[in-house]
N, C-alpha and C positions, 0 to 999 in steps of 0.2 A: 107415338104417331099421331094420335088423335089429338093431344094436345098441341102437338105442332100444327096440324090443319085448324085447329080452333084459332090460334095466334093468327094464321095466315089470313082467315076469314075476316078476323078484326079489323083489318085495314082495307077490306075490299068491299063490303057490302054497306049500303045505307047511310054513308057518312055525310053530314052537312057539309056546306061549303067553308065555315068557319073551323070545322075540325080539320077538315084536309088541308085548310092554309096552315092551321097549327103544325100539323104533322110535317108538313113541306117546309117550314121553319126551322122545325128541329133537324129534320136531314140537311138542311144548309148550314146550320149550327154545326153538325158533324163534319160536312165536307169543309167547312172554313177553318176548323179546329184541325183536321187531319192533312189537309192539302194547302190552305191558304198561305202560309208562313214558306213554302217552298216555291211558291209562284211569284214572289214580290222580292224586291231588293230592298231591304230596312235594316238598319243598325240601331238598336235601341238606345244606344249612349250617343249617336251623333248628332250634332246640332247645325242648323243653318239660321243664324239670326237674321240674315236678309230676308227669310220668308216667315218670321214670326208674326203669329196673331192673323194669319190670312183667313178670311171668312170661307164657309163651304163653296165648293164648285170653282175655286180660283185656280188659274192655270199656272204653275210654278216655272222657275227659270229653265229647268231641263226639260220642260214640255209635259210634263206630268200634269194631271188634275188632283188637287186636293180636295176629295170628294166631301170630306168632313172638316176640311179647314186645316189649320195648323196650330200647335201648341206656343207657349210662349218661349220656346228655344227653337222653333221651326220644324219640328217633326210633324211629319203627317198623322193626322189623328185617326184616319181610317185604316192606315198601316198599323198603327198601335192596337186598334180595335181588333184587327185581323190576327195579330200575334196574341192578342189576350184571349182570342176565343180557343186558341191551342191551350192556353194555360188553365182556362175554365173547364175545357174538356178532360184535361188530365187531371186536374185536381178532382173533380166532380165524379169521374167515373172510377178513379182510383179509390177515392176516400168511400164513396159508396159500396164498392166490392169489399174493400177490408171490412167496413162496418156491417155489411151483410153477412160476411164470413163468420166473424166473431161473434154477432149477434145469433145466428143459426145454431154455431156450437154452443154456447151458453145457454139458449132457449130449448134446444132439444135436450140437452144434459139436464136441466132443471125439470122438463117435463119427463123425461125418462126415470130419473132416480126419484122424484117425489120425496114426502117427508121434509126432514129438516134441511136437507141439500137443496130442495126446491125452495124452501122458505128463505133460506139465507142467501141464495142467488137471486130471488125476485125482490126482496128487500133491498139488496144493492142495485138493482134495477131502478127501484122506486125512487130511491135516494137521487141517484143522477136525474133522474125524470122530473124531480123536484125543483131542479136549477134550470133555468134558460140556457140552451145550448149555445146560443152566442156568448152567454156571459163566461161560460166555460171554456169556450174558444179564446177569448180575450185574455183571460186570466192566464191559461197555459201559455198562449203565444208571446205574452209579455215577457217571460223568462227563458225562451227558446230562440236561438239564433235564425232569423229569416232565411227560408229555404223552402223550395218546392215540397221537399221530403218532410219537413216539420209540419207545413200546412195541412198536407195529406194525412198525416197521423193525428194532428189534432181535431181536423174536422171528422174524422173517423171514429176517434174516441167519443165525440159528443152525439153521434148518431146511432151507435149500435144499440143502445138499450132499448129502443122502439123496435129494432127487429127482434133482439132477444125476447119481448113480451107476445109478439105475435108468434114466434116459432114455439113458445113454450105452451101456448093456448092449442095451436095446430097438434102438437105432438100430444098433449093431454088427450085431445078428442080422439087422436087417432088410436090410442092405446085402448080404448072402448071397442075398437071395431073387431068384429069377428075375424077376419082375416090376419090381423096383428096377434090376437090371441091363439090362433091356430098356429102360427108361426113361433111364438114363444113356448107353446106346448111340444110342437115337435123337436125343441132343441136347437132352433137356428141360432147363431151367433149375434150378439148385440149389434155389430156394425152391419151384418147382413139384414137385419130387420130394419134398421134406422135407414140403410141405403135403399133397400127396395119397398118399404112399406110407409116410412115416415116422410123422407125428403121429396117423393113425389107429390105428396100434398102441400108442399112447403113452397115450391119454386114459384108456382104461378101468383099465390098471394104476394110472395117476396117481390116478384115482379113490379105488381102493382104498387106497392108498397115503395120501392127503391124508385119508381118513376115521380113519385111525390118528392122524396128525401133528395133526390138529384137536384131539384130546383131550390131547396133550402140549402144545399150544400153550396150550390154557385152563389147565392146570395150570401153566404156566410163568408165565402171566399172574397168577394167584393167588399164586404163590410171590414174584414181584416186588412185589405189591402187600402182601402180608404184610411184607417187608422194609422197606416204605416207598420202594421203588424203581420203581414203576410209575406208575399214573396220578395226577394231581393230588389234594390231599387233598379239594378238593368235589366229586371225581367218584367216585360210590360203586362200589366193587369188591368182589368176594367176598372177595379176599385181605385187604384194608383193613378189612372188617368182622369177619373172624376175629381179626385183629391188634389190632382196639380191645377185642376181648372176652378175649383171653388174661388180663388182670389182673382178670378178673372170673368166673373158672371156678369159684369156691367159692361165690358167692352169686347168680351170674346165668350159669349154664352156658349158657343158649339162644343168647346173642350170638355165640359162637364156634361153637357146635354145629349150630344149624340152617343158616347158609350152607356148614358144612363138609359136611354131609348132602347139600345140593343139590349141590355139587361132585361128589360121590362118585356120585350117581345120574346126573347128567349125563355125566360121563367114561365110567362103566360102559356106560351107554345107547349113546354114540357108539361105544364099543368093540366092543359086541354087534352094532350096526348095520354096523360094518364088517366083522367077522367074517362077517356074512349076504353081503355084496358079494363077500367074498373066495370065499366057498364056492360061491356061485351063478355068479358071474362068472369064477371063476378057470380052469375048463375052457375056456371059449370065449376067454380069453386065451392060453393055452397052444397052442390049436388055431391062433389067428390068427398066432402068433409060429412 
């Protein structure tokens, strides 16, 4: 209950204008991803050569306005970006959730078991962290059929190790607390001790960590899409939109620029929101540990 009230106060008091603006953009990104595709009529594979390469704010033949212009086959770039928000939201949150779940399991297991088990698990974590995550993602994506599920799994695989290291450190510190020692002495089951004494210490640091990881996952998904290794061709993706516009930078700069600006705004906004969480909840986390 106290933790819930703490998070509620996080967004309520003393926020700077830029922080409020960033949080507003994050909320807008969520709404666009969740509701946007259901509010517009858009077929990702449909073409309209009569409306190809129209600049932003052009009124099309059907009376609609192409706010971000049109691409080389006449598709509305703004509608593609709106559909791409759903892909980024789905991939980002699902991959982050899977990475968090697996990382917490491995980290708590390592911290609880100790000894050789901890050393073996953490050496495996160190080996993965030694390689750039985007390199691992590109390597795996090159051998897997493009699909939303494959992108989600690939990005989850590249980010779980960071979570495991944090979870292991928190578990090891929690085991030195008197209330955990008392639970062990009293004969409580391992699952109950982990659930009641260790996991409550993990979820707030995990929330702060995953706010940063979410922006990295969105960037990685866009990078894979740009390289043609992400979602299928018929699924709009911010990276694929930018890739389709790179050959038209001289005469149709908006195809690549508009989705690029959206990515920048979303990633920076998520980063600022994560910084707000870290600054506001960090003291409480330190005290709890």
